[in-house]
N, C-alpha and C positions, 0 to 999 in steps of 0.2 A: 522553584527552587525544592531540593527534598526530593525530585521525583524523577530526575535523572541519574538512574542508580547505577550504571555500567555500560560498557563499551570496546569496542574495538575497532581499528585502524588496519582494514586488509590490505589498504594501496601503499603506495610507497611513502607514505607520510608516518605519522605518529599521533596523530590528533583526531582522535575518535568524535569529538564533540565539535570540530570546526569543518562548517560546510561551505565549501568553495562554490559549489553549484547553484545550490539553493532549495533545491527540489526536496532532499528529503526534511529540512527544515519545516517546509511548508506541508507534507504528509504527516510528520509528527504533530503538527499544530492542529489538525483535522481530528485526528486519532484522541489527543490528549489535553491540546490546549486549554489554559483555564480563562482566558480572556480578560487577564487582569492588563493589560494595554489598552482595552477597550472598553472597560467598564461591563464586562459580561456581553458585551455585544457580539465578539468573534469568539465563541468558546469553540473547544472540540467535541466530539461526540462521548467521550469519557474523561471529563476534566479531570477526574482521580486516578486516574493511572499513571502507573510507573512505566517510563522508558527505558529501555536498554538500545544503545546504537550501534549498528553492526555496519561499517562503513567499508561499503564494497566497490563505490565511483568515487573519482576527484573531481576536478573543477571543472572538466568537459562534461561530466556526466555520464560519461562510457563506463563500462566494465569488461571484466572476460568472465565466462562461463565458470572457468575453474575458480576463479577469485568468488563469483556467487554461492558455488558449493561449498566452498570453503566456507562462507559466513554462515549457511544453514547448519554446517557441521559444528562451527563453533557456538549457534544458541543451542544445539543440542548438547552439547558438552557443558555447557555452562546455565544449563536449566536450571537445575535444584538451587545453583548459588544465586540466582538473580529471581527466581520465582517466573521463568519464561513459559506465559501461557498461549500467547499470540503472536505467530510471526504474521507481518505485511509486507508484501512482496510487491511495490508499485513499479514494477518494469516488466519487462519481457520480450523475448525475439522469436521471431517467424522459424519455425521448424518444420521440415517435413517427415519426421521420423515418428514412428508410434510413440503413445506414451510408454509402452513396455521397455523400450530401451531409449529413450530421450534420458540424457543424464540428469538432466535438472529435475524432470519429474520424477526421476527416480529418489533425488534427494529431496524432493518436496513430500514425497510418500515416506520415505525413512523419518523424518519431522513429525509428520501425521501419527505414524505408527508408535513415535515415541511420546504421543500424548499432547502435542503441540498443535494448535488450530492454526494452518495456514489461509491467509486470504492471498490471492493473488487478482492483479489488474486483468481484465481481458482482452485490454491492447484498444489502439486508437486507430485501426488498421480498417474500420468498417466504411461502408455499411454491409458489404457483401457477405457472403456466406462463408465459412471456411476460415475465417480471419482470426480468429483467435490465437492468441499469442502463448507461447510457452514461459511458466509452468501452469498460467490459467486454463491451460488444454487438460489440464490432469483431472482424473475423475472423482478423485478424492476431494482437493481444495477446494475452498469456498470462493467462487471465482466471479468478480463483481461487474457490472457493465455500469453505463452512463447514461442518464437521463436528464433532461432538462426540469425543473421542478418550477419554471417560470417566475421564480421568487415568491412564492405564495405558497400556505399551508396546507393548500389543500391539494389533493392527488388527481382530482378530475381533469385539471388541464395540463397534467405532466406528458411531456413528449421524449420519443427516444432522440438520442442525439445523433446523426448521420456517421460521426467518426467513431462510435463506438463498436468495436469488435462483434461479430456475430458468427451464432455456430449453426449448425455442426460443426464439430472440431474436425479439421484434416491432418493425418488420413484416417482417423479411428470413429468418427462418427458419434462422440458423445456430445450430448445436451447442454450446452454453455451459452451465456453464463448462468449461474446459479440464479441469481437475482440482478436487481439494478437499483441504483439510489443515484442522489444528487451528484452531477459531475460536470456542470457548466457554470461557469461564472462564480464560482464559489470562493470563500475569503479566507485566508489563513494566515499564519505568519510569514512575515519575509526574514529573508537573511540578509541585513545589509550588507554592501561589498561584494555581494557574491552575484555570479555570471549570469544569472536570472535577473537577479536585481538589477545590476546596471545595464542590461540590453533591452529591458521593456519596462522602464520609467512610468510610461502611461498605464501600466497594471498596478503599479502602488496605490494602495490605500491608506492614508494617511503617514507615517513612518514607520508603523510597527507591521503593515499587512501588506497583501498582495492578493491579485483575484488571479484565477485560474481555470483551466476546463482540461478534464481528462480522466480516464479510468483510473489512473493512479488516485486520483483523489476521491473517486469511488471507492476505491479498494481501502483507502483510508479511512473512512467513513463506517463502512461496514466491519474493518479490524476493530474500531470503538466499540461499536454495538456489540461484539463478540466479547469484548473484554465487560461490557455490562451484564451480559448474560453470565460469564463466569464468575463476576464479582458476588452475583446473588445465587450460583450454583455452582460452587468451586469444585465439584466434583465430577463435573461433566466430561465426558470424552471428547475429542473432535468430532466424533460421528453425531452426537448427542446436539453439539454445538450448531452443527448445520443443519 
């Protein structure tokens, strides 16, 4: 309450806060959920952060490149109005273009150069080299891969997930991902009635939560961490945050 401060629906609907697929709600919970439905057990990385919903996909979870670029431009155009400091991109696509000419990479770099820290998922196309998805292949953005934290607080038993895309990027050879964090069997907010919720009943955790795996969720955790860094150091540039 009070932290969903704005948004836009760039799909055919007019409901920026209605999640027919379920992925966006899960991601938002990992970024900024306050754990209210679980007495704090399942809180996000930055539970005080404000959220702006830029909806680029419908109930089937797919989008178009032009729509995604439009969403990035909307975030830049509304940066001052909503105080947008971090863009989370928990999606991607396989490209054979250099980041110099890839239009999505150009768009995330434009946002970066406007002072917005961009966090992108590495992709779930691993474990082979050259599988980083766009825009996670861009040299500027913070690209997050996924590890298995074994549900323990110690890092000594952490392992990389085979599904997490690996670099160097193709065709440019950038060293990616930039970092890895938990991405296997993480728990976050469910969107009851959404496609993911209805299709995977065994993944439900109680009535309000869901369990999932993927670099989308690692990116969300990193986006929350970036928000925490900026909360303590509001003047940092995206390069300094990275």
